[in-house]
N, C-alpha and C positions, 0 to 999 in steps of 0.2 A: 774321320780316315781311318782305315785298318791298313797297317802295314804289314809285310810279310817277312820275316828274318829268320835266318837260322842259328842254332844254337852256338856255332862258333861265333858267329856277329856279337850275339849278345853276351858271350863271355868278353870278349875283345873290347867290345864298347858300351859295357854295362853302365858306368856314369852318365854318359850321353843320352843314352836310351832312357834310362830313368828320368832324367831332366825333361826328356821329351814327353815322356807319360804324365808327368806331374803337370806338363802344362795343355794336358789334353789328348795325346796322341795315343792311339790304342796300337799294339802289335799282336800279331800270330807267329809264335815260336813255332819253327821245323825243326824235327830230330828225327834224322833218317828218313826222310822225305815225306815225314806224316806230321801233321800238327799236333802238339801235345800242351799247349797252355797258352794263355793269352794275358798281356800285360794289358790292363786297364785302369785309368786314374781312380784313384778312391774316393768314393762319396762321402763327403765329410758328414752325411747325415747317418750313415751306416755304419760310422766306426762305433767300435766297442764302447761302451762306458762302464764306469764302475770302478771300484778300489781293488789293489791287489788282492785283498785279504777274499773277494769274490771268484777270484780265480781258482780254479779247483788245481791248478799246476802249483801255486803259490800254497796252497793248504797242503798238500801232499808230504807224506811222510820222506824219509829217508830212505833210498833204496840202496845204497852201498857205500862205500868210503869214496872220497875223492884221491884223485893220483895226481893232483898238481899241488896238494898241501894247504889248500883254501878250504876253510868252513864253510857249512852250509848258508849261514848269515852272509859270509862273504859272496858266494854265489847269488843269494837273492838280492844281494845289493847292486851288483852287476848287470842281472836281469831286471828290476825292476826300479832301481835307483834308492838313495838314500832314505831311510824311514825317520831319519833324526830329526 
């Protein structure tokens, strides 16, 4: 079943809506009276497989300096989990 919700409802009820999507429901999100996206459950067979080393963003070099005081390794650990 396809449900239609507006962006404000999505913002205010995100956790509940995501739980409903996880259980199989589908939503079309309307923003300014126009459909902008669909929320659909993930098909496990479509999930991306592989290691972080295969991810081009993981392999990318530094683009600048961090303003939060963390190192690139700290950021990698927060994005990809600890590799230790």
